[in-house]
C-alpha positions in Angstrom: 6.6 -44.4 74.7 4.9 -41.5 72.8 1.5 -40.5 74.3 -1.3 -41.0 71.7 0.9 -42.6 69.0 -0.4 -42.6 65.4 -1.5 -46.1 64.4 -2.3 -47.7 61.1 -6.0 -47.0 61.7 -5.3 -43.3 62.0 -3.4 -43.3 58.8 -6.2 -45.1 56.9 -8.7 -42.6 58.3 -6.6 -39.6 57.3 -6.0 -41.0 53.9 -9.7 -41.6 53.3 -10.5 -38.0 54.4 -8.0 -36.9 51.7 -9.7 -38.9 49.0 -8.0 -42.2 49.0 -10.2 -45.2 48.2 -9.2 -48.8 48.8 -9.8 -51.1 45.9 -9.2 -54.8 45.5 -5.9 -55.9 44.2 -6.6 -57.4 40.8 -4.5 -59.6 38.6 -4.4 -56.7 36.2 -2.7 -54.5 38.8 -0.2 -57.3 39.5 0.4 -57.7 35.8 1.0 -53.9 35.5 3.5 -54.0 38.3 5.3 -57.0 36.6 5.5 -55.0 33.3 6.9 -52.0 35.1 9.5 -54.1 36.8 10.4 -55.7 33.5 10.8 -52.3 31.8 13.0 -51.1 34.7 15.2 -54.1 34.2 15.7 -53.2 30.6 16.3 -49.5 31.4 20.1 -50.1 32.0 22.5 -51.9 29.6 25.9 -53.2 30.5 28.6 -52.3 28.1 32.0 -54.0 27.6 35.1 -51.9 27.0 35.0 -53.0 23.3 31.4 -51.7 23.1 32.5 -48.4 24.4 35.5 -48.2 22.0 33.1 -48.8 19.0 31.0 -45.8 19.9 31.2 -42.8 17.5 34.0 -40.3 18.2 32.8 -37.2 20.0 31.9 -34.3 17.8 32.5 -30.6 18.7 31.1 -27.2 18.0 34.6 -25.9 18.8 37.1 -28.6 18.2 38.5 -30.1 21.4 36.8 -27.4 23.5 33.0 -27.2 23.2 31.2 -30.5 22.5 28.4 -30.8 20.0 26.1 -31.8 22.9 27.0 -30.9 26.4 28.1 -28.0 28.6 31.0 -25.6 28.8 31.9 -22.6 30.9 33.9 -19.4 30.4 35.2 -18.2 33.7 37.5 -15.4 34.9 37.7 -12.4 37.1 35.2 -9.6 36.9 35.9 -7.2 34.0 38.3 -9.7 32.2 36.3 -9.6 29.0 34.3 -12.9 29.2 31.2 -11.2 27.5 33.4 -10.0 24.6 35.0 -13.4 24.3 31.7 -15.2 24.2 30.4 -12.7 21.6 33.4 -13.5 19.4 33.1 -17.2 20.0 29.4 -17.1 19.2 29.9 -15.3 16.0 32.7 -17.7 14.9 30.5 -20.7 15.7 27.6 -19.2 13.8 29.7 -18.6 10.7 31.7 -21.8 11.0 35.0 -19.9 11.0 38.0 -20.6 13.1 38.2 -19.2 16.7 41.8 -18.3 17.4 42.9 -21.0 14.9 40.5 -23.7 16.2 37.9 -25.1 13.9 34.2 -24.6 14.6 31.0 -26.2 13.3 28.3 -23.7 12.2 25.0 -23.5 13.9 22.5 -21.0 15.3 23.8 -19.1 18.4 21.7 -17.5 21.2 23.1 -15.2 23.8 21.0 -14.8 26.9 22.3 -11.4 28.0 21.5 -10.9 31.7 24.2 -8.5 32.7 25.3 -5.2 31.1 22.3 -5.1 28.7 22.9 -1.4 28.4 26.3 -1.9 27.0 25.2 -4.7 24.6 24.8 -2.2 21.7 28.4 -0.9 22.3 29.8 -4.4 22.4 28.0 -5.3 19.1 29.2 -2.0 17.5 32.8 -2.7 18.7 32.6 -6.3 17.2 31.3 -4.9 13.9 34.0 -2.2 13.8 36.8 -4.7 14.5 35.5 -7.1 11.8 34.3 -4.6 9.3 31.0 -6.3 8.8 27.6 -6.7 10.6 27.1 -9.2 13.4 25.9 -12.4 11.8 22.1 -12.7 11.6 22.4 -16.2 13.1 23.5 -14.8 16.4 20.3 -13.9 18.4 20.0 -12.2 21.7 17.6 -12.5 24.6 17.6 -9.6 27.0 14.6 -10.4 29.3 15.2 -11.6 32.8 15.8 -15.4 33.1 16.3 -17.6 36.1 17.7 -21.1 35.7 16.2 -22.4 38.9 12.7 -21.6 37.8 11.5 -24.6 35.8 8.8 -22.7 34.0 11.3 -20.2 32.7 13.7 -22.9 31.6 10.8 -24.5 29.6 9.9 -21.1 28.0 13.5 -20.6 27.0 13.7 -24.0 25.4 10.6 -23.2 23.3 12.3 -20.0 22.1 15.6 -21.6 21.1 16.5 -23.0 17.7 17.2 -26.7 17.7 20.8 -27.9 18.0 22.2 -24.4 18.5 24.6 -23.1 21.1 23.3 -21.0 24.0 25.5 -18.6 26.0 24.0 -17.6 29.4 25.8 -14.5 30.5 26.2 -14.6 33.5 25.6 -17.6 35.8 25.4 -15.3 38.7 22.5 -13.4 37.2 20.8 -16.5 35.9 20.8 -18.0 39.4 20.6 -15.0 41.7 19.4 -16.9 44.8 21.8 -19.9 44.3 24.9 -20.5 46.3 27.7 -21.4 43.9 29.5 -23.2 46.7 26.4 -25.4 47.4 26.4 -28.8 45.7 22.6 -28.9 45.9 22.2 -25.5 44.2 24.9 -26.3 41.5 23.2 -29.6 40.9 19.9 -27.8 40.2 21.7 -25.4 37.9 23.4 -28.1 36.0 20.2 -30.0 35.6 18.5 -26.9 34.2 21.5 -26.3 31.8 21.3 -29.9 30.6 17.6 -29.6 30.0 
């Protein structure tokens, strides 16, 4: 019992004003719809347990800890040394040397440093002093601002990164400043950006 309800005629009129044009439904359009449905039906495959058991064994950048393809997280209280740990881990991965006795697979490493940029030089100097050698050239740093929830920035970062490398984003809080880490919606968007 709404006064002046919107009917189908009003919807057609509004759609036409916005540029919609009605065209005849052709057999070609029906054929296209059938092809789309057929491709959707083929989009999902059912696997048996035996199929899954025959899949290749998972490979790791850091054995048993960081998968070759996937996501990982370093977490701890503020000031606990997460940035130093990730710097050491990144250097070990890049060189293919053990990380606290755990095997690594060498690849390019990029550290997106969003917090404590001013102290980055001191961290690198401390690492070099502790190891008695320069930081590996295969460890690169990005120090410009970056937000994971901005699609265009994620795409620009992807273009800058070497293929099949490891990326450290330090820190999640600075990479998603407007996000609520307790919100499943916000964390879903962050995880999608990280997977991308």
